[in-house]
C-alpha positions in Angstrom: 0.2 0.1 0.3 1.1 3.4 -0.9 1.1 4.6 2.5 2.6 1.8 4.2 5.8 4.3 5.1 3.6 6.6 6.6 5.3 7.2 10.3 8.4 5.8 9.9 10.5 8.9 10.2 13.4 8.5 13.0 13.3 10.6 15.9 16.8 12.2 15.1 15.0 12.9 11.9 11.6 14.8 13.4 13.5 16.2 15.6 16.2 17.8 13.6 15.4 20.8 13.3 14.3 21.6 16.5 17.3 24.2 16.9 17.7 27.6 18.2 14.0 28.2 19.4 12.9 27.1 15.9 9.6 24.9 15.5 9.8 21.8 13.6 9.3 22.1 9.7 6.7 19.7 8.4 7.9 15.9 8.8 8.5 14.4 5.2 5.2 12.7 4.7 6.3 9.5 3.0 9.7 8.2 2.4 11.3 5.3 0.6 10.8 1.6 1.0 15.0 1.6 1.6 14.5 4.1 4.0 12.3 2.1 6.0 14.6 -0.9 5.6 17.5 1.2 7.2 18.8 3.1 4.5 19.9 6.5 6.1 22.4 8.5 6.5 24.3 9.1 10.0 21.5 11.7 11.1 18.7 8.7 10.3 17.6 10.7 7.5 16.7 8.7 4.4 18.9 9.1 1.4 16.6 7.8 -1.5 13.6 9.5 -2.8 10.2 8.4 -2.6 8.3 7.9 -5.7 4.9 7.0 -5.1 3.3 4.9 -7.8 1.0 7.6 -9.2 -0.4 6.0 -12.5 -3.4 5.0 -11.2 -4.0 8.6 -10.1 -3.5 10.3 -13.3 -4.4 7.4 -15.2 -7.5 5.4 -13.0 -9.6 2.6 -13.5 -12.1 3.7 -12.0 -13.4 7.3 -10.1 -16.0 8.4 -7.4 -17.2 11.9 -7.7 -18.4 12.6 -3.7 -20.6 15.7 -3.9 -21.7 15.3 -7.6 -24.2 17.4 -8.9 -26.2 18.3 -12.1 -28.3 21.4 -10.9 -28.1 24.2 -13.4 -26.0 27.2 -11.7 -24.5 24.9 -9.1 -20.3 24.9 -9.2 -20.4 21.3 -8.6 -22.1 21.3 -11.8 -19.5 22.0 -13.9 -16.8 20.2 -12.5 -18.9 17.3 -12.2 -19.2 17.3 -16.3 -15.6 18.2 -16.7 -14.4 15.4 -14.7 -17.3 12.9 -16.6 -15.6 14.4 -19.8 -11.7 13.5 -18.4 -12.7 10.0 -17.3 -14.2 9.8 -20.9 -10.8 10.2 -22.0 -9.1 7.9 -20.2 -11.5 5.4 -19.9 -12.2 5.1 -16.6 -15.1 4.4 -15.0 -17.0 7.0 -13.5 -19.4 7.0 -10.0 -21.5 9.9 -8.9 -21.8 10.3 -5.2 -24.7 12.1 -3.5 -26.5 11.3 -0.2 -29.8 12.8 -1.4 -29.7 12.1 -5.1 -30.8 9.1 -7.1 -28.7 9.9 -10.6 -26.6 12.7 -11.9 -26.5 13.4 -15.3 -28.1 10.3 -16.2 -25.9 7.9 -14.0 -27.1 6.1 -11.3 -26.2 8.1 -7.8 -24.9 5.8 -4.8 -25.9 7.8 -1.0 -21.8 6.9 0.3 -18.6 5.8 -0.8 -19.3 2.1 1.1 -22.2 1.5 -1.8 -20.6 1.9 -4.8 -20.5 -1.3 -7.1 -16.4 -1.4 -6.9 -13.2 -0.2 -5.4 -12.4 2.9 -6.4 -8.8 4.2 -7.5 -9.7 8.2 -7.3 -12.4 10.0 -5.3 -12.8 13.4 -6.2 -13.4 15.4 -3.0 -16.6 18.1 -3.7 -17.6 18.8 -0.3 -17.0 22.0 1.9 -14.9 19.9 4.9 -12.9 16.7 3.2 -12.1 15.7 6.9 -15.1 13.5 7.8 -14.8 11.4 4.3 -11.4 10.3 4.8 -11.9 7.5 7.1 -14.9 6.2 5.0 -12.0 6.4 2.4 -10.2 4.9 4.3 -12.6 1.8 5.0 -13.0 1.5 1.1 -9.6 1.1 0.5 -9.6 4.3 -2.3 -6.1 4.7 -3.2 -6.2 8.6 -4.0 -8.2 11.7 -3.1 -8.1 15.2 -4.4 -10.0 17.9 -2.0 -10.7 21.1 -3.7 -12.0 22.7 -0.5 -10.0 25.9 0.7 -9.7 27.5 4.8 -7.0 25.6 5.5 -3.4 27.0 6.0 -3.7 29.4 3.5 -6.0 31.4 5.9 -3.8 31.6 9.2 -3.5 29.6 12.4 -7.2 28.4 12.5 -6.8 26.9 8.9 -3.5 25.6 9.7 -4.9 23.5 12.5 -7.5 22.3 10.4 -5.0 21.1 7.9 -2.8 19.6 10.3 -6.2 17.0 11.6 -6.6 16.6 7.9 -2.6 15.3 7.7 -3.0 13.3 10.6 -6.1 11.7 9.0 -5.1 11.1 5.7 -1.3 9.5 7.3 -3.6 7.0 9.2 -5.6 6.2 6.3 -3.1 5.1 4.0 -4.7 6.9 1.1 -2.8 9.4 -0.6 -4.3 13.1 -0.9 -3.7 16.1 -3.4 -5.0 19.3 -1.6 -6.7 20.7 -0.2 -6.9 24.0 -1.9 -6.4 22.5 -5.3 -7.8 22.9 -8.4 -9.5 20.8 -12.1 -6.0 21.2 -13.9 -5.0 17.5 -13.1 -8.4 16.7 -15.4 -7.2 19.5 -18.2 -7.4 18.0 -21.6 -4.1 17.2 -23.3 -3.5 17.3 -27.0 -2.8 13.7 -27.8 -1.3 14.4 -31.6 1.6 16.1 -30.4 4.9 14.1 -30.5 8.6 13.8 -28.8 9.3 14.2 -25.2 6.7 16.4 -22.8 6.7 18.7 -20.2 5.2 17.5 -16.8 3.7 20.5 -14.9 3.6 21.3 -11.3 2.1 24.3 -9.9 1.1 25.3 -6.0 -1.0 28.1 -7.4 -2.7 26.6 -10.7 -3.3 29.8 -12.6 0.4 30.3 -12.7 0.6 27.2 -15.1 -1.4 28.5 -17.8 1.6 29.8 -19.6 3.4 26.3 -19.8 -0.3 24.5 -20.4 -0.8 26.9 -23.7 2.5 25.6 -25.0 0.2 23.2 -26.8 -0.9 25.7 -28.9 2.8 26.1 -30.1 3.2 22.2 -30.4 5.2 21.5 -27.6 3.5 18.5 -26.0 2.7 18.2 -21.9 2.0 14.7 -20.8 0.6 15.7 -16.9 -0.4 18.6 -14.6 0.2 18.0 -10.5 -1.6 21.6 -9.1 -0.5 20.3 -5.2 -2.1 23.5 -3.6 -2.1 23.7 0.2 0.5 20.0 -0.1 -1.3 18.3 3.0 0.3 15.2 2.0 1.1 14.6 -2.0 3.6 17.4 -2.2 5.9 18.8 -4.9 8.7 16.9 -4.5 6.3 13.5 -4.8 5.7 14.6 -8.2 9.2 15.4 -9.2 10.3 11.9 -8.3 7.4 10.2 -9.9 7.7 12.3 -13.3 11.6 11.9 -13.7 10.8 7.8 -14.2 8.1 8.6 -16.3 10.1 7.5 -19.9 7.7 10.4 -21.8 8.6 12.9 -19.8 11.6 15.3 -21.1 11.5 18.3 -18.8 9.5 19.0 -15.5 8.4 22.9 -14.7 7.5 23.7 -11.6 5.6 26.8 -9.9 6.8 26.7 -6.4 5.5 28.9 -3.8 7.2 27.0 -0.9 8.9 24.1 0.3 7.0 21.5 2.3 10.6 19.9 3.4 14.0 20.6 1.8 15.2 17.2 2.4 12.5 15.3 0.2 12.9 17.9 -2.2 16.6 17.4 -2.4 15.5 13.7 -2.5 13.7 14.1 -5.5 16.0 16.7 -7.1 18.6 14.1 -7.0 16.5 11.5 -8.3 15.7 13.7 -11.6 19.3 14.3 -11.4 20.1 10.6 -11.8 17.7 10.0 -14.5 18.9 13.6 -15.9 15.6 15.1 -16.7 16.0 18.4 -16.1 13.6 20.3 -13.8 13.0 24.0 -14.4 11.5 26.0 -11.3 9.7 29.3 -10.6 10.3 29.5 -6.7 8.7 32.8 -5.4 9.9 34.5 -2.5 12.8 36.2 -3.2 12.0 39.3 -1.6 10.5 39.7 1.6 7.5 40.8 0.2 7.2 37.8 -2.1 8.0 35.5 0.6 4.8 37.3 2.8 2.8 37.3 -0.1 4.0 33.4 -0.4 2.7 32.2 3.1 -0.4 34.1 3.2 -1.5 32.0 -0.2 -0.5 28.2 0.4 0.9 28.5 4.3 4.1 27.3 3.2 7.1 27.5 4.8 9.5 29.9 2.0 12.7 29.4 3.2 16.0 31.4 3.1 15.9 32.5 -0.5 19.8 31.9 -0.5 19.7 28.3 0.9 16.6 27.4 -1.4 19.2 29.3 -4.3 22.1 27.3 -3.8 20.4 24.0 -2.9 18.3 24.0 -6.3 21.8 25.0 -8.1 23.5 21.9 -6.3 21.0 19.4 -7.3 20.9 21.0 -11.1 17.4 22.1 -10.3 17.1 25.4 -13.0 15.8 28.3 -11.2 14.0 31.1 -13.5 12.4 34.5 -12.4 9.2 34.6 -15.0 6.3 32.5 -16.0 7.8 33.6 -19.5 11.3 31.7 -18.5 9.7 29.1 -17.0 7.7 28.3 -20.5 10.5 28.8 -22.9 13.5 26.9 -20.8 11.1 24.1 -20.1 10.3 23.7 -24.2 13.8 23.8 -25.0 14.9 21.3 -22.4 12.3 18.9 -23.2 12.3 18.9 -27.4 16.5 19.7 -27.6 19.0 17.2 -28.3 22.0 16.6 -26.3 24.9 19.3 -27.5 27.9 18.3 -29.3 29.8 21.3 -28.3 29.4 24.6 -26.0 30.1 26.9 -28.6 27.2 29.6 -30.0 27.6 31.2 -33.0 25.0 34.6 -33.5 23.8 34.7 -37.2 22.1 37.9 -38.7 21.1 40.0 -41.3 22.2 43.2 -39.3 25.6 44.0 -37.5 23.9 46.0 -34.9 21.7 43.1 -34.3 24.1 40.5 -34.1 26.1 42.5 -31.7 23.7 43.3 -29.6 22.8 40.0 -29.2 26.3 39.1 -28.4 27.2 41.3 -26.1 24.1 40.2 -23.9 25.0 36.3 -24.4 28.5 36.8 -23.7 27.3 39.2 -20.1 25.2 35.5 -19.4 28.2 33.4 -19.7 27.2 32.0 -23.1 30.7 31.1 -25.0 30.7 33.2 -28.1 34.1 31.6 -29.5 36.2 33.2 -32.6 35.3 31.5 -35.7 38.8 30.2 -37.2 40.4 31.8 -40.0 39.5 28.8 -42.7 35.7 28.9 -41.5 35.7 32.7 -42.1 37.0 32.5 -45.6 34.6 29.7 -46.2 31.8 32.3 -45.1 33.1 34.7 -47.3 32.4 32.7 -50.1 29.1 33.6 -50.0 29.1 37.1 -47.4 30.7 40.2 -49.1 34.3 40.2 -47.7 33.5 43.6 -45.5 31.2 42.1 -43.2 32.2 40.7 -40.3 32.0 36.4 -39.9 33.8 35.9 -37.2 31.0 35.7 -34.4 28.8 37.1 -34.4 28.4 36.3 -38.6 26.8 39.5 -40.6 25.2 38.0 -43.8 24.7 41.6 -44.6 20.7 40.8 -45.7 20.7 40.0 -49.4 22.7 36.4 -49.3 18.9 35.3 -46.9 16.9 35.8 -49.9 18.7 33.6 -52.8 20.6 29.6 -52.7 23.4 31.0 -50.5 21.7 32.0 -47.3 21.4 27.8 -46.7 25.1 27.4 -47.8 26.0 30.0 -45.3 24.1 28.0 -42.4 25.5 24.7 -43.1 28.8 25.9 -43.1 28.2 27.4 -39.2 27.2 24.4 -38.3 29.5 22.0 -39.7 32.0 23.8 -37.6 33.0 21.1 -34.6 33.2 23.6 -32.4 29.8 25.0 -32.4 26.9 23.4 -30.9 24.2 26.3 -31.3 22.7 28.5 -33.9 21.0 31.3 -33.0 19.3 33.9 -35.1 17.6 37.0 -34.3 15.1 38.1 -36.8 14.1 41.4 -35.2 11.5 42.2 -37.8 9.6 40.5 -40.7 10.7 41.7 -44.0 9.2 39.1 -46.5 9.6 37.7 -49.0 13.5 37.4 -47.1 12.5 36.5 -43.7 10.2 33.9 -44.8 13.0 32.0 -47.1 15.5 33.1 -44.1 13.1 31.0 -41.8 12.2 28.0 -44.1 16.2 27.6 -44.5 16.9 27.4 -40.9 14.0 25.1 -40.4 15.2 23.1 -43.6 19.0 23.1 -41.9 17.7 22.4 -38.3 16.1 18.9 -39.5 19.5 17.6 -41.2 21.7 18.0 -38.0 21.8 17.3 -34.4 23.0 20.8 -33.5 20.5 22.9 -32.1 19.2 26.1 -33.7 17.2 28.9 -32.1 15.2 31.8 -33.9 14.1 34.8 -32.1 11.4 36.4 -33.9 11.0 39.8 -32.8 7.8 40.9 -34.1 5.3 42.2 -31.7 2.5 40.6 -33.9 3.0 37.3 -34.1 0.8 36.5 -36.7 3.2 36.6 -39.7 3.0 33.3 -41.8 7.2 32.0 -41.3 6.5 32.5 -37.8 3.2 30.8 -37.2 3.4 27.9 -39.8 6.8 27.9 -41.0 9.0 28.5 -37.0 6.5 26.9 -35.2 5.4 24.2 -37.0 9.2 23.0 -37.0 9.9 20.4 -33.8 13.8 21.0 -34.2 14.1 24.7 -34.1 13.5 26.3 -30.8 11.6 29.7 -31.2 11.7 32.6 -28.9 10.4 36.1 -28.7 12.6 38.0 -26.7 16.4 38.2 -26.8 16.4 37.4 -23.1 14.7 34.3 -22.8 16.5 32.7 -25.4 19.7 33.6 -24.3 18.3 32.3 -20.4 16.8 28.8 -21.9 20.2 28.4 -23.8 22.5 28.9 -20.9 20.2 26.6 -19.0 20.2 24.2 -21.8 24.2 23.6 -22.1 24.9 24.5 -18.3 22.1 21.3 -17.4 24.0 18.9 -19.7 27.3 20.0 -18.3 25.5 18.9 -15.1 24.5 16.0 -15.9 27.2 14.5 -17.8 29.5 14.9 -14.6 26.4 14.6 -12.1 27.3 11.8 -8.8 24.6 12.0 -6.8 26.2 13.1 -3.2 23.7 11.2 -1.6 25.8 7.9 -2.5 28.7 9.5 -0.4 26.7 10.5 2.9 28.2 8.7 5.7 26.3 6.3 7.5 27.7 5.4 10.9 29.4 8.3 13.1 32.8 8.8 12.8 35.4 8.4 16.1 35.3 12.0 15.7 31.7 12.3 16.5 32.3 10.2 19.8 34.8 12.8 20.8 32.7 15.8 19.9 29.6 14.8 21.7 31.4 14.7 24.9 32.3 18.0 24.6 28.8 19.4 23.9 27.0 21.5 26.0 23.4 21.4 25.4 21.7 24.7 25.7 24.7 26.4 26.2 27.2 28.6 23.6 30.7 27.5 24.1 33.6 29.1 24.8 36.5 29.8 22.5 39.0 27.3 23.8 35.6 24.1 23.7 34.7 25.7 20.3 38.2 24.7 19.4 38.9 21.4 20.5 35.5 20.4 19.1 37.5 21.1 16.0 40.3 19.5 16.5 38.5 16.3 17.4 37.2 16.6 13.7 40.9 17.5 12.4 40.7 20.7 12.0 43.8 22.8 12.6 43.8 25.6 15.0 47.0 27.2 16.5 49.1 26.2 19.5 47.6 27.7 22.5 47.4 27.4 26.3 44.7 28.4 28.5 45.5 30.0 31.8 44.0 31.0 35.1 47.0 33.4 36.5 49.7 36.5 35.2 52.3 34.0 35.9 50.9 30.8 34.1 50.2 33.2 31.2 54.4 34.1 31.0 54.5 30.3 31.0 52.4 29.6 28.4 53.7 32.1 26.4 57.2 31.3 26.5 55.7 27.5 25.3 53.6 29.2 22.6 56.6 31.3 21.4 56.6 34.8 21.1 54.6 37.1 19.8 51.2 36.0 21.2 47.6 36.9 20.8 45.6 36.6 24.5 42.2 36.1 24.7 39.5 36.0 27.2 37.6 32.6 27.0 33.9 32.3 28.5 30.4 30.7 27.7 28.6 33.0 26.4 31.1 35.5 25.5 31.3 36.3 21.6 32.5 39.9 20.1 35.7 39.7 22.6 37.1 42.5 20.0 34.4 45.3 20.6 34.9 44.5 24.3 38.5 44.9 24.4 39.0 41.2 25.4 41.8 40.5 22.9 45.2 41.6 23.0 47.5 41.1 20.0 51.5 41.1 19.1 52.4 40.4 23.1 56.5 40.1 22.7 57.6 40.3 26.0 56.6 38.8 29.5 55.7 42.1 31.1 53.5 42.6 28.6 51.9 39.5 29.0 51.4 40.4 32.1 49.9 43.6 31.9 47.9 41.8 29.4 46.4 39.4 31.6 45.6 42.1 34.3 43.6 44.1 31.9 41.5 41.2 30.5 40.1 40.0 33.8 39.8 43.5 34.8 37.3 44.2 31.9 35.8 40.9 32.6 35.0 41.5 35.7 33.6 45.1 35.2 31.7 43.7 32.2 30.4 40.8 34.6 31.6 38.2 32.4 32.0 34.7 33.7 35.4 33.2 32.2 36.8 30.3 32.1 40.4 31.9 31.8 42.5 33.8 29.1 43.8 32.1 26.2 47.4 32.7 25.3 47.8 31.9 21.6 50.3 31.3 18.5 50.2 34.7 16.5 49.2 33.6 12.9 49.9 36.5 10.4 50.1 35.8 6.5 47.4 34.0 4.8 43.8 35.1 3.5 41.3 35.3 6.5 38.1 33.1 5.6 35.1 32.4 7.2 33.5 28.5 7.6 30.5 27.9 9.2 27.1 26.0 10.1 23.5 27.3 10.7 20.3 25.2 11.1 17.6 26.1 8.2 14.3 25.7 8.6 13.9 23.7 5.5 16.9 22.0 5.0 18.7 21.4 8.3 21.8 22.2 8.6 23.8 24.4 5.8 27.4 25.1 5.6 28.8 28.6 4.4 32.1 29.8 3.4 33.4 33.3 2.3 35.4 36.2 3.4 36.5 36.3 6.9 37.3 38.8 9.8 35.6 42.1 9.9 34.7 41.5 5.7 32.0 38.8 6.6 30.1 41.8 8.1 30.9 44.1 5.6 30.8 42.5 2.1 28.5 40.3 2.8 30.7 37.7 0.1 29.5 33.9 1.3 28.3 30.6 -1.0 26.1 28.2 1.3 25.5 24.5 0.4 23.5 21.8 2.0 24.7 18.6 2.9 25.8 16.1 1.9 28.2 17.5 -1.0 31.5 16.2 -2.2 34.7 18.1 -3.1 33.7 19.0 -6.5 30.9 21.2 -5.0 33.3 23.0 -2.0 35.2 24.1 -4.8 32.1 25.1 -6.6 31.7 27.4 -3.2 34.7 29.2 -3.6 34.2 29.7 -7.6 31.2 31.7 -6.3 33.1 34.2 -4.1 33.2 37.9 -5.5 36.8 37.8 -3.7 38.0 34.4 -5.0 41.0 35.9 -6.3 42.7 37.0 -2.9 42.8 32.7 -3.1 44.5 32.9 -6.5 47.2 35.5 -5.1 46.9 39.6 -5.8 49.3 42.4 -6.2 52.0 39.5 -6.3 51.2 38.3 -3.3 51.7 34.0 -3.5 48.3 32.0 -3.9 47.0 30.3 -0.8 46.5 26.6 0.0 43.2 26.5 -1.5 43.0 22.2 -1.1 43.6 23.1 3.0 40.6 25.2 2.9 38.4 22.8 0.8 39.4 20.6 3.4 38.5 22.5 6.1 34.8 22.8 4.3 34.3 19.1 4.2 35.4 18.2 7.8 33.2 21.0 8.8 30.3 19.2 6.8 31.3 15.7 8.3 30.3 17.5 11.9 27.3 19.1 10.4 25.7 15.6 9.2 27.2 13.7 12.5 25.9 16.8 14.9 23.1 17.7 13.2 20.5 19.5 15.2 22.6 19.7 18.4 25.1 22.2 16.9 22.8 24.9 16.3 25.7 27.3 15.3 28.9 27.0 14.2 31.5 29.8 13.3 34.8 29.7 12.4 36.5 33.4 11.9 38.9 33.9 11.2 40.0 30.5 9.3 43.5 31.9 8.2 44.6 30.2 5.2 48.3 30.3 4.7 50.4 29.9 1.7 50.3 26.8 -0.8 51.1 23.9 0.7 51.2 25.5 4.4 47.4 24.5 5.6 44.9 26.4 7.4 44.3 27.5 11.3 41.1 28.6 12.8 41.9 31.5 14.8 38.7 31.4 16.6 35.5 29.5 17.0 32.2 30.2 18.1 29.8 26.9 18.9 26.1 27.2 20.0 24.5 24.2 20.8 21.2 23.1 21.3 
């Protein structure tokens, strides 16, 4: 039974984000069979996505419509009529259910589900309160249900409580529920005359899927539409996992207002990445206003946008900003073949158009290579010599009107370094534009390379556009420069990602390391550790810290300085003590015993004045030469522990230059984090300075990740700042650390 894994969530996983005073986010409703059998990571979380068998949802053999109506003017009447038509299309037997009607639209009506002539696969609930019906459906062994009713988590605290009761009833029942607060999109009519890979659509707000649905009118195939609504049970992640296994699905398009559970989303994205199926998503909530609106609409936790963005990028989910980008990018990714090269050639009849488009494409990160001298000479066979053909290729206009046009296109596509040809046509100019469009379509049919056209006319009724370009399944046609560039960039990035993707869940630790047992003994639940204790925690995981000693007298400080070696740094150390520099509790560059004695007295005097409890004074080795970085762990309400790396010292607060990842991740992602930093040049050496030990920095990031995975929500926060990264081959040293325990 699909619901057989409900309730198998481990205690550790349930408690994972109960950290820093946060309430736990929604638990994963259904885990994989493998997880139920013990395929869990070191913190008790599943390592594989559940793939619910939704075949009987989208293609049921029998359907019950509870609350069916045929009374004129009633909203349920139109819904019932649409469901009857849908059932006929998919070949399902439909049974109306209503306690006071004998028939609906000429079909015999049963007073309850229990009195239906057969067990049904799907029940559609046209009732104001679905909760009382759930137990009845469970007794009848109904597999799936859809609840349209609103008034749940989207309305506030009272509605959220009602939704929680509904979710609990569904979990007990064993059936799977779509909704509440969903709509009829799952039962739309899809064109069956279109060929090729299809787009599967997932939306939390049904209206937001309309632009993608209407792609069918442009010849793009759609196979499914899952309107998830409030996601009391079935969620976006369930449908991503299911669609990624469907052979007809070439791309998954999502409109996401909030994620129900971050872990289940990553597992589903991982399953799609393993299958090589691109996932394109609009995720609202980039701004405070957007996040507020999303919460009011579906009652979901939007999550810290930087973490969401990083998590999507980490697992290959292509995030776009608008519905038009979602439409165009999903269509391209679903239909285009694997690229044979990364080079993009811009071909136009206008030098200005080509230059403008090339500037935009280059700024977006597309590779616009200079064509070889041999290829340029070949193109000049048909293009006047005074025109630029290096890339962009400007044909001057006239060659597109005769036999030369196709020769030029074929010559460009024959270049082994070219994977994509883009032709911006800024406006119709018959008959030349008609000939150009036809040549592009014919060339696209004869090549495995991607041919894109930007049709710039605002009218869009021209025959060259409506018939020639849209009639081709091989040419990708766009209406704007921006959408074309976004889609092509996503297409090339996706295939690079897919070619090298290794699931981090396959290498995630399943058993605790010896470091974990050492670290557990150092944790103090509910407290912030002193710097000295936090550094011991780092040592447990093999992260290098300076030579240092904790002392409780001036004489001991002098002895410690002699052992550590001058010059030294002296710092106050105590639980709950942060921002030591601002309080004057750090002394740097001490070179003599007298300076050490004076510093000890001054530090302890300040602590007494500020009423700060100290566990002692740290006498530390002074490490000067290197690049100051920051590595840390925080708890995200959606994804649990996250790892951040960025420029350290005072720069972390001034520049906010940091990159984040959600564990588990491998060395490739740790290095990619460094590549995202605006200040990454500092690691390579600037103004004659030597490069630093990037390998050591990567190793620290991976060790911190291991700490985050093993300690889970017991480690509420970790901040290593500064982490001094020394010259190449010399390692990295954690000069200061802050750790907060749950």
